N, C-alpha and C positions, 0 to 999 in steps of 0.2 A: 701638780703642774710642773713641767720641766722648765725651770727658769732659764736654762741655757738656750732654749729655743727662742727666747724673746730678748730683744735688744734693750740696752739702757735707753733712757730718754734724756735728751740734752736740750735745755732751754736757754738760749742766749749764752752758751758756753758753760752753763751749770748742769752738771750730770746728776740725774736721778737714777740711782742704781737699780738693777732689775730686782734685787732682793727687797727693796722698799716697795716696788710695784707689786711684787708677789704678796707682800703682807697686806697692802691696801686692797688687793683683789678679793680678799675674804669679805670685804664690806659691800661687794657688788654682786647682783644676781646675774645668772646666766644659765642657759640649758646645761644639764649635766654633761652632755656629750659635746659641748662647745665652750670649753674653758677659756678659749681665746677671747670671747666676748667680755668676760669679767676682766681679763687682762687689759683689753683696750679701754674699758671704762675706767679702770684704775690708773692707767697711764695718762688718760685724758684728765682725770681729776687732779693728779699730782702735777701735771704740766700747767694747768690753770692756777693751781695754788702757787707754783713757782713764779709764774708771770705776775700774779698779784703781789706777792712778797717783794719781788724785784722792783716793781713800780712804787710800792710803799717806801722802800728804802731809798729809791732814787729821789723821792719827794722829801726825804728827810724826816719822815714820820717816826714817832716814838710810840712803843706799845703802852697802852693804859688798860690793863686787864680789868674786867668787871665780873661780878658774881652773877652767873647765869641761873643758878639754883642753889639751895642750901648745900654747901660742900662741893660745888662745881664752879670753879673759876676759869675764865678763859686762859688759854696758853698765850704766850707773847705773840706767836704767829697768828692766832685767831684774832687777837686784839689789833694787830697791825692791819689785817685784811678788813676788819670792821671799820677801823679808822679811815682806811683808804676809800672804801665804798661810801662812807658818810661824807667824805670830802669831795669825791669825784662825781657822785650821782646827784642829779636834781630831779626830783619826782614832783610832777604837777599835782596839786591837791585834787582829791576825788570830788567831783561836783555832785550836787543833789540830783541833777538830771541823769547823771551816769548811774547813780545808785538806783534811782527809781526805774530806769530803763532795764537794768539787770534784773530787778525784781519782777517787772512786768513781763519779761521774756518767758517766765514760767513760775508763777506764784506757788504752784503745787509742790515745788521743791522744798518749800519752807514749811514744815509741819512740826507740830508737837510730837513727842514720843508716843508710840502706841502703848496700850495697856492690854495685858493678857490676864484673864481669870483662869487660874491653873490649879490642878490637883496632881499629886504624884504619889507613887509608892516607892519607898527607898529600901533597898537591900544593902545595908552598910558594909563597907570593907575598906581596907587599906589597899588601893590598887597596886602598890609596890610589892605586896606580899602575894606571890603567885597562888599559893594554896588557898589563901583567904579570898582572893579575887575570884578564883574559879568556883569556889563553893557558893559565894554570893551570886555569881552569874547563873549557876544552876537553879538556885532558889528563885531568882527573878524570872527566869524562863518558865518555871513551873507556875508561878503566879500569873504570868501573862497567858499561859495556856488555859488556866482556869477562867480567865476573862473571855477567852475565845473571841476576841474582837468586839465584844459587847461592852462599850464604855459605860453603859447604864449601870452595870453591876460594880463599877469601880469603887464606890464608897465602902461596900461590904468587904471587898478584898483588901482595901487599904488599911483595914484594922490590923493587918499583919505587917504593916510598914515599920521600919526602924526609925521613922521620923516622928516628932511630936505631933505632926499634923494628922496622925492616924486617928486621933480623938475626934477630928472634924471630917472624917472620911477622906483624908489625904488632901483636903483643901488648903492651898497656900495663900489664897486671896488674889489680889490684883498685883501683878508684877510689871515692871517696865524694863527697858534695855539697861543692862548693867546690874540688875538686881540679883541675878543668879550667876553661877559659874559659866564660862563660855560654852562648854559642851552642852549644858542644859539649855541655854538660850538658843544655840544653833538648832537643836532638835525642835524646840518650841516654835521657831520661825518657820519650820517646814510643815507644821500642822494646820489643818483647817478646823473651824469651829466644831466642837463635838468629837474631834478626832483624837486618836491615841497613838503613841509611838508603836510601830510594828515590831520593834525589838527593843530590849532594854538598852539604856544609854549609860555609858560609863563616865563618871566624873571623879574628882578627887575624893568625893564622899562615898562613892559606891555606885551601885546600879540603880537607875531610875526607870520607872514606867510612868510616862507623862501623859496627862490628858489636858487638852485645851478646851475649857468649858465655854469660853466666850472671848471675843476680841473686840477692842474699841480702837479703830485706826486713829492715828494722830490727826488733829485738825489743822487746816491751813492757818498759819499765823498771820496776823495783820502786819502791814508794812512797817509801822513804827516799831514793832517788836523785833523784827529781823534786820532793820536798817543798819545798826552798828556792825552786825556780822557781815553783811554784804559789803559795806564800806571797807572793812578790814580786808576782806578777800580781794577786792579790787586794788587796794593799796599794795598788797603782797604781790599780785600779778604784775602791777606796774613796776615794782621794784625788781622782780625777776627779769622782766624784759629789759630794763635799763642795765642790769648787771650783765646779761648776755651780750648786749650791744657793746658795753665797755670792754668785756673780755675779748670780743671779736676785734675791737680796735687795737688792743694791745697785741693780739696774735698776728694781726696784719703787718705789724712792724717788727715782729720777733723772728728769730731763727730757731726753729723747733725741728728736731729729728727724733724718730722713734715713737711719735704719738701724733694722732690727728685730732683736731678740735671740732671736726664735723660731727653732727648728731649721730649717735650710735643706735 
């Protein structure tokens, strides 16, 4: 991105240099052929940050950083913004009626995780080693050709798998979301019961031929089980709305050039 094509941002006389915006732009998505969108998102984010920090200092707030996670402590600027929002925003408590109404809108959204009964054949390799990866790929394709789309013969071919499950015909048992590596799960989600991957699937462990023996879709969860999750989501949504309104109030009184706070 050519920084010279984009202006500095000035918020109430405080300049945010184009170099800082270019660095921030790396954290924002945009179509590859439209880098200006990432720039505008970055300029907007930094302008909002400047507005909030200016307001926090105008109110005489002092930063009190907290630990967000093990080894991750807020910066002073993050602590100032958190303190400002805690002081400035008033969020009405989420009512039981609101939670129940949100749940009743579509109870089917709240389900337990599905379970998949799965078998696989593994041709192990280190994917980072090109020669090893290609050799394992050729072997997995040959095994797949022997199956010839017939998943019923899976257990016999699975005896040549590099996984310990070969003793059980490749059977891995019941798996749920997160139980396997992402590449494996993504392929699994695309299968129908009794189906098999049409081509080997590469993961960090090597090449897999995957068979979905059976699936048990997640069950609709009772209201009392999902109530805390719904209440938390409504609280976050209310906080986000109040934050946007607060920023809009600050922006209406501010002198900002080089950035727009309108939705992008």
